[in-house]
PyMOL Python script that loads the backbone (N, CA, C, O; Angstrom):
from pymol import cmd

cmd.read_pdbstr("""\
ATOM      1  N   UNK A   1      33.035 -68.536  47.529  1.00  0.00           N
ATOM      2  CA  UNK A   1      32.763 -67.119  47.554  1.00  0.00           C
ATOM      3  C   UNK A   1      32.696 -66.553  46.139  1.00  0.00           C
ATOM      4  O   UNK A   1      31.845 -65.712  45.852  1.00  0.00           O
ATOM      5  N   UNK A   2      33.562 -66.993  45.275  1.00  0.00           N
ATOM      6  CA  UNK A   2      33.569 -66.502  43.903  1.00  0.00           C
ATOM      7  C   UNK A   2      32.270 -66.862  43.185  1.00  0.00           C
ATOM      8  O   UNK A   2      31.734 -66.045  42.436  1.00  0.00           O
ATOM      9  N   UNK A   3      31.769 -68.050  43.399  1.00  0.00           N
ATOM     10  CA  UNK A   3      30.516 -68.474  42.769  1.00  0.00           C
ATOM     11  C   UNK A   3      29.352 -67.600  43.242  1.00  0.00           C
ATOM     12  O   UNK A   3      28.482 -67.226  42.456  1.00  0.00           O
ATOM     13  N   UNK A   4      29.352 -67.289  44.513  1.00  0.00           N
ATOM     14  CA  UNK A   4      28.285 -66.454  45.063  1.00  0.00           C
ATOM     15  C   UNK A   4      28.336 -65.056  44.444  1.00  0.00           C
ATOM     16  O   UNK A   4      27.292 -64.492  44.117  1.00  0.00           O
ATOM     17  N   UNK A   5      29.502 -64.504  44.284  1.00  0.00           N
ATOM     18  CA  UNK A   5      29.674 -63.191  43.671  1.00  0.00           C
ATOM     19  C   UNK A   5      29.205 -63.218  42.215  1.00  0.00           C
ATOM     20  O   UNK A   5      28.527 -62.303  41.749  1.00  0.00           O
ATOM     21  N   UNK A   6      29.574 -64.269  41.521  1.00  0.00           N
ATOM     22  CA  UNK A   6      29.176 -64.403  40.115  1.00  0.00           C
ATOM     23  C   UNK A   6      27.656 -64.517  40.011  1.00  0.00           C
ATOM     24  O   UNK A   6      27.048 -63.902  39.135  1.00  0.00           O
ATOM     25  N   UNK A   7      27.044 -65.293  40.893  1.00  0.00           N
ATOM     26  CA  UNK A   7      25.586 -65.447  40.878  1.00  0.00           C
ATOM     27  C   UNK A   7      24.884 -64.115  41.170  1.00  0.00           C
ATOM     28  O   UNK A   7      23.869 -63.803  40.548  1.00  0.00           O
ATOM     29  N   UNK A   8      25.412 -63.341  42.101  1.00  0.00           N
ATOM     30  CA  UNK A   8      24.831 -62.028  42.405  1.00  0.00           C
ATOM     31  C   UNK A   8      24.940 -61.094  41.193  1.00  0.00           C
ATOM     32  O   UNK A   8      24.010 -60.354  40.871  1.00  0.00           O
ATOM     33  N   UNK A   9      26.085 -61.150  40.542  1.00  0.00           N
ATOM     34  CA  UNK A   9      26.272 -60.308  39.359  1.00  0.00           C
ATOM     35  C   UNK A   9      25.290 -60.703  38.244  1.00  0.00           C
ATOM     36  O   UNK A   9      24.734 -59.846  37.559  1.00  0.00           O
ATOM     37  N   UNK A  10      25.093 -62.005  38.080  1.00  0.00           N
ATOM     38  CA  UNK A  10      24.113 -62.460  37.092  1.00  0.00           C
ATOM     39  C   UNK A  10      22.702 -62.010  37.466  1.00  0.00           C
ATOM     40  O   UNK A  10      21.918 -61.623  36.601  1.00  0.00           O
ATOM     41  N   UNK A  11      22.390 -62.063  38.743  1.00  0.00           N
ATOM     42  CA  UNK A  11      21.078 -61.593  39.213  1.00  0.00           C
ATOM     43  C   UNK A  11      20.909 -60.104  38.912  1.00  0.00           C
ATOM     44  O   UNK A  11      19.849 -59.675  38.458  1.00  0.00           O
ATOM     45  N   UNK A  12      21.946 -59.328  39.162  1.00  0.00           N
ATOM     46  CA  UNK A  12      21.893 -57.903  38.864  1.00  0.00           C
ATOM     47  C   UNK A  12      21.707 -57.657  37.364  1.00  0.00           C
ATOM     48  O   UNK A  12      20.912 -56.813  36.949  1.00  0.00           O
ATOM     49  N   UNK A  13      22.449 -58.406  36.577  1.00  0.00           N
ATOM     50  CA  UNK A  13      22.327 -58.277  35.121  1.00  0.00           C
ATOM     51  C   UNK A  13      20.914 -58.660  34.679  1.00  0.00           C
ATOM     52  O   UNK A  13      20.310 -57.984  33.846  1.00  0.00           O
ATOM     53  N   UNK A  14      20.400 -59.741  35.242  1.00  0.00           N
ATOM     54  CA  UNK A  14      19.050 -60.189  34.905  1.00  0.00           C
ATOM     55  C   UNK A  14      18.010 -59.123  35.275  1.00  0.00           C
ATOM     56  O   UNK A  14      17.086 -58.859  34.506  1.00  0.00           O
ATOM     57  N   UNK A  15      18.166 -58.519  36.447  1.00  0.00           N
ATOM     58  CA  UNK A  15      17.239 -57.467  36.862  1.00  0.00           C
ATOM     59  C   UNK A  15      17.315 -56.251  35.922  1.00  0.00           C
ATOM     60  O   UNK A  15      16.296 -55.660  35.566  1.00  0.00           O
ATOM     61  N   UNK A  16      18.532 -55.900  35.538  1.00  0.00           N
ATOM     62  CA  UNK A  16      18.696 -54.776  34.623  1.00  0.00           C
ATOM     63  C   UNK A  16      18.076 -55.073  33.260  1.00  0.00           C
ATOM     64  O   UNK A  16      17.449 -54.200  32.660  1.00  0.00           O
ATOM     65  N   UNK A  17      18.247 -56.285  32.777  1.00  0.00           N
ATOM     66  CA  UNK A  17      17.668 -56.680  31.491  1.00  0.00           C
ATOM     67  C   UNK A  17      16.148 -56.651  31.571  1.00  0.00           C
ATOM     68  O   UNK A  17      15.488 -56.180  30.644  1.00  0.00           O
ATOM     69  N   UNK A  18      15.591 -57.148  32.661  1.00  0.00           N
ATOM     70  CA  UNK A  18      14.142 -57.130  32.835  1.00  0.00           C
ATOM     71  C   UNK A  18      13.624 -55.691  32.884  1.00  0.00           C
ATOM     72  O   UNK A  18      12.573 -55.384  32.322  1.00  0.00           O
ATOM     73  N   UNK A  19      14.355 -54.831  33.547  1.00  0.00           N
ATOM     74  CA  UNK A  19      13.971 -53.419  33.602  1.00  0.00           C
ATOM     75  C   UNK A  19      14.010 -52.799  32.214  1.00  0.00           C
ATOM     76  O   UNK A  19      13.105 -52.055  31.836  1.00  0.00           O
ATOM     77  N   UNK A  20      15.054 -53.103  31.456  1.00  0.00           N
ATOM     78  CA  UNK A  20      15.165 -52.577  30.097  1.00  0.00           C
ATOM     79  C   UNK A  20      14.035 -53.090  29.208  1.00  0.00           C
ATOM     80  O   UNK A  20      13.488 -52.337  28.402  1.00  0.00           O
ATOM     81  N   UNK A  21      13.688 -54.353  29.351  1.00  0.00           N
ATOM     82  CA  UNK A  21      12.593 -54.930  28.568  1.00  0.00           C
ATOM     83  C   UNK A  21      11.281 -54.220  28.914  1.00  0.00           C
ATOM     84  O   UNK A  21      10.504 -53.880  28.021  1.00  0.00           O
ATOM     85  N   UNK A  22      11.038 -54.001  30.188  1.00  0.00           N
ATOM     86  CA  UNK A  22       9.815 -53.304  30.612  1.00  0.00           C
ATOM     87  C   UNK A  22       9.791 -51.885  30.066  1.00  0.00           C
ATOM     88  O   UNK A  22       8.748 -51.415  29.611  1.00  0.00           O
ATOM     89  N   UNK A  23      10.918 -51.201  30.106  1.00  0.00           N
ATOM     90  CA  UNK A  23      10.998 -49.842  29.575  1.00  0.00           C
ATOM     91  C   UNK A  23      10.755 -49.830  28.064  1.00  0.00           C
ATOM     92  O   UNK A  23      10.078 -48.941  27.548  1.00  0.00           O
ATOM     93  N   UNK A  24      11.301 -50.804  27.368  1.00  0.00           N
ATOM     94  CA  UNK A  24      11.090 -50.900  25.919  1.00  0.00           C
ATOM     95  C   UNK A  24       9.613 -51.115  25.599  1.00  0.00           C
ATOM     96  O   UNK A  24       9.078 -50.495  24.680  1.00  0.00           O
ATOM     97  N   UNK A  25       8.966 -51.978  26.343  1.00  0.00           N
ATOM     98  CA  UNK A  25       7.535 -52.215  26.121  1.00  0.00           C
ATOM     99  C   UNK A  25       6.728 -50.946  26.389  1.00  0.00           C
ATOM    100  O   UNK A  25       5.805 -50.620  25.643  1.00  0.00           O
ATOM    101  N   UNK A  26       7.079 -50.243  27.442  1.00  0.00           N
ATOM    102  CA  UNK A  26       6.377 -48.994  27.754  1.00  0.00           C
ATOM    103  C   UNK A  26       6.591 -47.969  26.638  1.00  0.00           C
ATOM    104  O   UNK A  26       5.658 -47.266  26.251  1.00  0.00           O
ATOM    105  N   UNK A  27       7.815 -47.887  26.126  1.00  0.00           N
ATOM    106  CA  UNK A  27       8.105 -46.959  25.039  1.00  0.00           C
ATOM    107  C   UNK A  27       7.379 -47.349  23.755  1.00  0.00           C
ATOM    108  O   UNK A  27       6.929 -46.484  23.004  1.00  0.00           O
ATOM    109  N   UNK A  28       7.267 -48.654  23.505  1.00  0.00           N
ATOM    110  CA  UNK A  28       6.531 -49.121  22.331  1.00  0.00           C
ATOM    111  C   UNK A  28       5.055 -48.738  22.440  1.00  0.00           C
ATOM    112  O   UNK A  28       4.447 -48.323  21.453  1.00  0.00           O
ATOM    113  N   UNK A  29       4.487 -48.874  23.619  1.00  0.00           N
ATOM    114  CA  UNK A  29       3.089 -48.497  23.825  1.00  0.00           C
ATOM    115  C   UNK A  29       2.905 -46.989  23.634  1.00  0.00           C
ATOM    116  O   UNK A  29       1.948 -46.544  23.001  1.00  0.00           O
ATOM    117  N   UNK A  30       3.829 -46.220  24.186  1.00  0.00           N
ATOM    118  CA  UNK A  30       3.762 -44.766  24.029  1.00  0.00           C
ATOM    119  C   UNK A  30       3.890 -44.393  22.554  1.00  0.00           C
ATOM    120  O   UNK A  30       3.161 -43.533  22.060  1.00  0.00           O
ATOM    121  N   UNK A  31       4.804 -45.033  21.868  1.00  0.00           N
ATOM    122  CA  UNK A  31       5.010 -44.788  20.441  1.00  0.00           C
ATOM    123  C   UNK A  31       3.741 -45.105  19.652  1.00  0.00           C
ATOM    124  O   UNK A  31       3.348 -44.339  18.772  1.00  0.00           O
ATOM    125  N   UNK A  32       3.098 -46.236  19.968  1.00  0.00           N
ATOM    126  CA  UNK A  32       1.859 -46.625  19.307  1.00  0.00           C
ATOM    127  C   UNK A  32       0.775 -45.582  19.541  1.00  0.00           C
ATOM    128  O   UNK A  32       0.071 -45.197  18.607  1.00  0.00           O
ATOM    129  N   UNK A  33       0.635 -45.126  20.771  1.00  0.00           N
ATOM    130  CA  UNK A  33      -0.359 -44.103  21.105  1.00  0.00           C
ATOM    131  C   UNK A  33      -0.074 -42.795  20.368  1.00  0.00           C
ATOM    132  O   UNK A  33      -0.992 -42.154  19.856  1.00  0.00           O
ATOM    133  N   UNK A  34       1.191 -42.405  20.317  1.00  0.00           N
ATOM    134  CA  UNK A  34       1.563 -41.167  19.626  1.00  0.00           C
ATOM    135  C   UNK A  34       1.312 -41.267  18.127  1.00  0.00           C
ATOM    136  O   UNK A  34       0.870 -40.301  17.505  1.00  0.00           O
ATOM    137  N   UNK A  35       1.588 -42.416  17.552  1.00  0.00           N
ATOM    138  CA  UNK A  35       1.321 -42.607  16.120  1.00  0.00           C
ATOM    139  C   UNK A  35      -0.180 -42.499  15.834  1.00  0.00           C
ATOM    140  O   UNK A  35      -0.589 -41.901  14.839  1.00  0.00           O
ATOM    141  N   UNK A  36      -0.990 -43.081  16.711  1.00  0.00           N
ATOM    142  CA  UNK A  36      -2.439 -42.976  16.548  1.00  0.00           C
ATOM    143  C   UNK A  36      -2.896 -41.529  16.681  1.00  0.00           C
ATOM    144  O   UNK A  36      -3.773 -41.073  15.949  1.00  0.00           O
ATOM    145  N   UNK A  37      -2.296 -40.822  17.617  1.00  0.00           N
ATOM    146  CA  UNK A  37      -2.648 -39.413  17.812  1.00  0.00           C
ATOM    147  C   UNK A  37      -2.260 -38.594  16.579  1.00  0.00           C
ATOM    148  O   UNK A  37      -3.019 -37.729  16.144  1.00  0.00           O
ATOM    149  N   UNK A  38      -1.095 -38.862  16.026  1.00  0.00           N
ATOM    150  CA  UNK A  38      -0.650 -38.176  14.809  1.00  0.00           C
ATOM    151  C   UNK A  38      -1.623 -38.456  13.671  1.00  0.00           C
ATOM    152  O   UNK A  38      -2.004 -37.545  12.936  1.00  0.00           O
ATOM    153  N   UNK A  39      -2.023 -39.712  13.525  1.00  0.00           N
ATOM    154  CA  UNK A  39      -2.956 -40.088  12.463  1.00  0.00           C
ATOM    155  C   UNK A  39      -4.282 -39.343  12.631  1.00  0.00           C
ATOM    156  O   UNK A  39      -4.832 -38.825  11.660  1.00  0.00           O
ATOM    157  N   UNK A  40      -4.787 -39.290  13.851  1.00  0.00           N
ATOM    158  CA  UNK A  40      -6.047 -38.585  14.112  1.00  0.00           C
ATOM    159  C   UNK A  40      -5.912 -37.093  13.804  1.00  0.00           C
ATOM    160  O   UNK A  40      -6.814 -36.494  13.219  1.00  0.00           O
ATOM    161  N   UNK A  41      -4.793 -36.500  14.196  1.00  0.00           N
ATOM    162  CA  UNK A  41      -4.570 -35.071  13.932  1.00  0.00           C
ATOM    163  C   UNK A  41      -4.436 -34.795  12.437  1.00  0.00           C
ATOM    164  O   UNK A  41      -4.921 -33.776  11.947  1.00  0.00           O
ATOM    165  N   UNK A  42      -3.780 -35.701  11.712  1.00  0.00           N
ATOM    166  CA  UNK A  42      -3.651 -35.528  10.270  1.00  0.00           C
ATOM    167  C   UNK A  42      -5.015 -35.602   9.591  1.00  0.00           C
ATOM    168  O   UNK A  42      -5.300 -34.836   8.671  1.00  0.00           O
ATOM    169  N   UNK A  43      -5.864 -36.540  10.055  1.00  0.00           N
ATOM    170  CA  UNK A  43      -7.213 -36.653   9.497  1.00  0.00           C
ATOM    171  C   UNK A  43      -8.029 -35.402   9.810  1.00  0.00           C
ATOM    172  O   UNK A  43      -8.759 -34.903   8.954  1.00  0.00           O
ATOM    173  N   UNK A  44      -7.906 -34.904  11.023  1.00  0.00           N
ATOM    174  CA  UNK A  44      -8.611 -33.687  11.407  1.00  0.00           C
ATOM    175  C   UNK A  44      -8.138 -32.503  10.566  1.00  0.00           C
ATOM    176  O   UNK A  44      -8.947 -31.693  10.114  1.00  0.00           O
ATOM    177  N   UNK A  45      -6.837 -32.408  10.361  1.00  0.00           N
ATOM    178  CA  UNK A  45      -6.282 -31.328   9.545  1.00  0.00           C
ATOM    179  C   UNK A  45      -6.796 -31.426   8.110  1.00  0.00           C
ATOM    180  O   UNK A  45      -7.170 -30.420   7.509  1.00  0.00           O
ATOM    181  N   UNK A  46      -6.811 -32.636   7.569  1.00  0.00           N
ATOM    182  CA  UNK A  46      -7.300 -32.827   6.199  1.00  0.00           C
ATOM    183  C   UNK A  46      -8.764 -32.407   6.087  1.00  0.00           C
ATOM    184  O   UNK A  46      -9.158 -31.782   5.102  1.00  0.00           O
ATOM    185  N   UNK A  47      -9.564 -32.748   7.087  1.00  0.00           N
ATOM    186  CA  UNK A  47     -10.973 -32.350   7.093  1.00  0.00           C
ATOM    187  C   UNK A  47     -11.098 -30.835   7.097  1.00  0.00           C
ATOM    188  O   UNK A  47     -11.926 -30.274   6.380  1.00  0.00           O
ATOM    189  N   UNK A  48     -10.277 -30.176   7.905  1.00  0.00           N
ATOM    190  CA  UNK A  48     -10.327 -28.710   7.973  1.00  0.00           C
ATOM    191  C   UNK A  48      -9.845 -28.071   6.675  1.00  0.00           C
ATOM    192  O   UNK A  48     -10.392 -27.056   6.245  1.00  0.00           O
ATOM    193  N   UNK A  49      -8.841 -28.648   6.056  1.00  0.00           N
ATOM    194  CA  UNK A  49      -8.347 -28.123   4.778  1.00  0.00           C
ATOM    195  C   UNK A  49      -9.437 -28.245   3.714  1.00  0.00           C
ATOM    196  O   UNK A  49      -9.657 -27.323   2.930  1.00  0.00           O
ATOM    197  N   UNK A  50     -10.114 -29.391   3.698  1.00  0.00           N
ATOM    198  CA  UNK A  50     -11.190 -29.579   2.730  1.00  0.00           C
ATOM    199  C   UNK A  50     -12.334 -28.599   2.985  1.00  0.00           C
ATOM    200  O   UNK A  50     -12.899 -28.047   2.041  1.00  0.00           O
ATOM    201  N   UNK A  51     -12.677 -28.383   4.249  1.00  0.00           N
ATOM    202  CA  UNK A  51     -13.741 -27.437   4.587  1.00  0.00           C
ATOM    203  C   UNK A  51     -13.349 -26.022   4.173  1.00  0.00           C
ATOM    204  O   UNK A  51     -14.174 -25.273   3.651  1.00  0.00           O
ATOM    205  N   UNK A  52     -12.100 -25.662   4.406  1.00  0.00           N
ATOM    206  CA  UNK A  52     -11.621 -24.335   4.013  1.00  0.00           C
ATOM    207  C   UNK A  52     -11.668 -24.173   2.500  1.00  0.00           C
ATOM    208  O   UNK A  52     -12.003 -23.101   1.996  1.00  0.00           O
ATOM    209  N   UNK A  53     -11.337 -25.225   1.783  1.00  0.00           N
ATOM    210  CA  UNK A  53     -11.372 -25.177   0.325  1.00  0.00           C
ATOM    211  C   UNK A  53     -12.814 -24.990  -0.166  1.00  0.00           C
ATOM    212  O   UNK A  53     -13.069 -24.191  -1.067  1.00  0.00           O
ATOM    213  N   UNK A  54     -13.749 -25.731   0.432  1.00  0.00           N
ATOM    214  CA  UNK A  54     -15.158 -25.575   0.058  1.00  0.00           C
ATOM    215  C   UNK A  54     -15.644 -24.152   0.360  1.00  0.00           C
ATOM    216  O   UNK A  54     -16.372 -23.551  -0.430  1.00  0.00           O
ATOM    217  N   UNK A  55     -15.233 -23.632   1.505  1.00  0.00           N
ATOM    218  CA  UNK A  55     -15.611 -22.268   1.887  1.00  0.00           C
ATOM    219  C   UNK A  55     -15.075 -21.260   0.861  1.00  0.00           C
ATOM    220  O   UNK A  55     -15.790 -20.340   0.465  1.00  0.00           O
ATOM    221  N   UNK A  56     -13.833 -21.433   0.436  1.00  0.00           N
ATOM    222  CA  UNK A  56     -13.230 -20.520  -0.539  1.00  0.00           C
ATOM    223  C   UNK A  56     -13.974 -20.603  -1.875  1.00  0.00           C
ATOM    224  O   UNK A  56     -14.200 -19.586  -2.530  1.00  0.00           O
ATOM    225  N   UNK A  57     -14.348 -21.810  -2.268  1.00  0.00           N
ATOM    226  CA  UNK A  57     -15.102 -21.969  -3.515  1.00  0.00           C
ATOM    227  C   UNK A  57     -16.455 -21.274  -3.414  1.00  0.00           C
ATOM    228  O   UNK A  57     -16.872 -20.589  -4.347  1.00  0.00           O
ATOM    229  N   UNK A  58     -17.135 -21.447  -2.296  1.00  0.00           N
ATOM    230  CA  UNK A  58     -18.433 -20.802  -2.097  1.00  0.00           C
ATOM    231  C   UNK A  58     -18.280 -19.278  -2.105  1.00  0.00           C
ATOM    232  O   UNK A  58     -19.079 -18.571  -2.720  1.00  0.00           O
ATOM    233  N   UNK A  59     -17.261 -18.788  -1.426  1.00  0.00           N
ATOM    234  CA  UNK A  59     -17.007 -17.353  -1.378  1.00  0.00           C
ATOM    235  C   UNK A  59     -16.755 -16.801  -2.781  1.00  0.00           C
ATOM    236  O   UNK A  59     -17.275 -15.745  -3.140  1.00  0.00           O
ATOM    237  N   UNK A  60     -15.958 -17.517  -3.569  1.00  0.00           N
ATOM    238  CA  UNK A  60     -15.679 -17.075  -4.937  1.00  0.00           C
ATOM    239  C   UNK A  60     -16.935 -17.091  -5.800  1.00  0.00           C
ATOM    240  O   UNK A  60     -17.154 -16.190  -6.610  1.00  0.00           O
ATOM    241  N   UNK A  61     -17.754 -18.117  -5.621  1.00  0.00           N
ATOM    242  CA  UNK A  61     -19.004 -18.203  -6.371  1.00  0.00           C
ATOM    243  C   UNK A  61     -19.920 -17.032  -6.012  1.00  0.00           C
ATOM    244  O   UNK A  61     -20.506 -16.403  -6.893  1.00  0.00           O
ATOM    245  N   UNK A  62     -20.037 -16.748  -4.726  1.00  0.00           N
ATOM    246  CA  UNK A  62     -20.868 -15.626  -4.275  1.00  0.00           C
ATOM    247  C   UNK A  62     -20.332 -14.308  -4.816  1.00  0.00           C
ATOM    248  O   UNK A  62     -21.102 -13.463  -5.273  1.00  0.00           O
ATOM    249  N   UNK A  63     -19.012 -14.130  -4.765  1.00  0.00           N
ATOM    250  CA  UNK A  63     -18.407 -12.900  -5.278  1.00  0.00           C
ATOM    251  C   UNK A  63     -18.685 -12.750  -6.776  1.00  0.00           C
ATOM    252  O   UNK A  63     -18.987 -11.654  -7.247  1.00  0.00           O
ATOM    253  N   UNK A  64     -18.583 -13.840  -7.513  1.00  0.00           N
ATOM    254  CA  UNK A  64     -18.856 -13.800  -8.958  1.00  0.00           C
ATOM    255  C   UNK A  64     -20.299 -13.399  -9.220  1.00  0.00           C
ATOM    256  O   UNK A  64     -20.567 -12.580 -10.099  1.00  0.00           O
ATOM    257  N   UNK A  65     -21.222 -13.966  -8.470  1.00  0.00           N
ATOM    258  CA  UNK A  65     -22.633 -13.625  -8.655  1.00  0.00           C
ATOM    259  C   UNK A  65     -22.901 -12.171  -8.290  1.00  0.00           C
ATOM    260  O   UNK A  65     -23.650 -11.483  -8.985  1.00  0.00           O
ATOM    261  N   UNK A  66     -22.303 -11.707  -7.219  1.00  0.00           N
ATOM    262  CA  UNK A  66     -22.475 -10.301  -6.818  1.00  0.00           C
ATOM    263  C   UNK A  66     -21.905  -9.384  -7.891  1.00  0.00           C
ATOM    264  O   UNK A  66     -22.533  -8.392  -8.261  1.00  0.00           O
ATOM    265  N   UNK A  67     -20.709  -9.714  -8.396  1.00  0.00           N
ATOM    266  CA  UNK A  67     -20.110  -8.898  -9.462  1.00  0.00           C
ATOM    267  C   UNK A  67     -21.015  -8.872 -10.695  1.00  0.00           C
ATOM    268  O   UNK A  67     -21.195  -7.828 -11.323  1.00  0.00           O
ATOM    269  N   UNK A  68     -21.576 -10.022 -11.028  1.00  0.00           N
ATOM    270  CA  UNK A  68     -22.475 -10.101 -12.184  1.00  0.00           C
ATOM    271  C   UNK A  68     -23.711  -9.234 -11.962  1.00  0.00           C
ATOM    272  O   UNK A  68     -24.147  -8.532 -12.874  1.00  0.00           O
ATOM    273  N   UNK A  69     -24.273  -9.277 -10.766  1.00  0.00           N
ATOM    274  CA  UNK A  69     -25.437  -8.448 -10.455  1.00  0.00           C
ATOM    275  C   UNK A  69     -25.094  -6.963 -10.493  1.00  0.00           C
ATOM    276  O   UNK A  69     -25.892  -6.148 -10.956  1.00  0.00           O
ATOM    277  N   UNK A  70     -23.909  -6.615 -10.005  1.00  0.00           N
ATOM    278  CA  UNK A  70     -23.477  -5.213 -10.042  1.00  0.00           C
ATOM    279  C   UNK A  70     -23.326  -4.715 -11.477  1.00  0.00           C
ATOM    280  O   UNK A  70     -23.680  -3.577 -11.785  1.00  0.00           O
ATOM    281  N   UNK A  71     -22.798  -5.572 -12.353  1.00  0.00           N
ATOM    282  CA  UNK A  71     -22.656  -5.203 -13.765  1.00  0.00           C
ATOM    283  C   UNK A  71     -24.029  -4.988 -14.378  1.00  0.00           C
ATOM    284  O   UNK A  71     -24.248  -4.012 -15.096  1.00  0.00           O
ATOM    285  N   UNK A  72     -24.953  -5.896 -14.097  1.00  0.00           N
ATOM    286  CA  UNK A  72     -26.311  -5.744 -14.631  1.00  0.00           C
ATOM    287  C   UNK A  72     -26.962  -4.463 -14.102  1.00  0.00           C
ATOM    288  O   UNK A  72     -27.629  -3.741 -14.843  1.00  0.00           O
ATOM    289  N   UNK A  73     -26.759  -4.199 -12.834  1.00  0.00           N
ATOM    290  CA  UNK A  73     -27.318  -2.992 -12.240  1.00  0.00           C
ATOM    291  C   UNK A  73     -26.719  -1.742 -12.878  1.00  0.00           C
ATOM    292  O   UNK A  73     -27.429  -0.773 -13.149  1.00  0.00           O
ATOM    293  N   UNK A  74     -25.421  -1.770 -13.113  1.00  0.00           N
ATOM    294  CA  UNK A  74     -24.743  -0.640 -13.736  1.00  0.00           C
ATOM    295  C   UNK A  74     -25.236  -0.436 -15.167  1.00  0.00           C
ATOM    296  O   UNK A  74     -25.472   0.694 -15.597  1.00  0.00           O
ATOM    297  N   UNK A  75     -25.390  -1.543 -15.900  1.00  0.00           N
ATOM    298  CA  UNK A  75     -25.894  -1.461 -17.274  1.00  0.00           C
ATOM    299  C   UNK A  75     -27.318  -0.911 -17.294  1.00  0.00           C
ATOM    300  O   UNK A  75     -27.688  -0.125 -18.165  1.00  0.00           O
ATOM    301  N   UNK A  76     -28.095  -1.341 -16.323  1.00  0.00           N
ATOM    302  CA  UNK A  76     -29.471  -0.869 -16.235  1.00  0.00           C
ATOM    303  C   UNK A  76     -29.503   0.625 -15.941  1.00  0.00           C
ATOM    304  O   UNK A  76     -30.311   1.355 -16.514  1.00  0.00           O
ATOM    305  N   UNK A  77     -28.626   1.080 -15.048  1.00  0.00           N
ATOM    306  CA  UNK A  77     -28.559   2.503 -14.714  1.00  0.00           C
ATOM    307  C   UNK A  77     -28.101   3.320 -15.911  1.00  0.00           C
ATOM    308  O   UNK A  77     -28.582   4.436 -16.111  1.00  0.00           O
ATOM    309  N   UNK A  78     -27.185   2.793 -16.708  1.00  0.00           N
ATOM    310  CA  UNK A  78     -26.688   3.508 -17.877  1.00  0.00           C
ATOM    311  C   UNK A  78     -27.779   3.624 -18.943  1.00  0.00           C
ATOM    312  O   UNK A  78     -27.878   4.643 -19.628  1.00  0.00           O
ATOM    313  N   UNK A  79     -28.589   2.585 -19.079  1.00  0.00           N
ATOM    314  CA  UNK A  79     -29.660   2.607 -20.083  1.00  0.00           C
ATOM    315  C   UNK A  79     -30.729   3.621 -19.697  1.00  0.00           C
ATOM    316  O   UNK A  79     -31.284   4.317 -20.548  1.00  0.00           O
ATOM    317  N   UNK A  80     -31.008   3.691 -18.397  1.00  0.00           N
ATOM    318  CA  UNK A  80     -32.014   4.634 -17.922  1.00  0.00           C
ATOM    319  C   UNK A  80     -31.512   6.068 -18.083  1.00  0.00           C
ATOM    320  O   UNK A  80     -32.287   6.964 -18.420  1.00  0.00           O
ATOM    321  N   UNK A  81     -30.229   6.286 -17.846  1.00  0.00           N
ATOM    322  CA  UNK A  81     -29.656   7.631 -17.939  1.00  0.00           C
ATOM    323  C   UNK A  81     -29.469   8.039 -19.397  1.00  0.00           C
ATOM    324  O   UNK A  81     -29.528   9.225 -19.723  1.00  0.00           O
ATOM    325  N   UNK A  82     -29.250   7.086 -20.252  1.00  0.00           N
ATOM    326  CA  UNK A  82     -28.879   7.377 -21.627  1.00  0.00           C
ATOM    327  C   UNK A  82     -30.034   7.549 -22.497  1.00  0.00           C
ATOM    328  O   UNK A  82     -29.875   7.800 -23.691  1.00  0.00           O
TER     329      UNK A  82
END
""", "prot")
cmd.dss("prot")
cmd.show_as("cartoon", "prot")
cmd.util.cbc("prot")
cmd.orient("prot")
């Protein structure tokens, strides 16, 4: 009877270990997927940051040109009035 009890306990332990191994593998797969998702999101964020930077540069360039044109226009108006 004692041997049978010991064998059942070993079977239970074996089943629990197998369950834990399966859970670990599932968690590793989930972790791998999440890491890939993080990497993709970081790349997407970097692309958006670069696009925003280019947009800001273009906006500043346009503003500079407009300011320059306004100065020329003002100078032209002053020469005509003067």
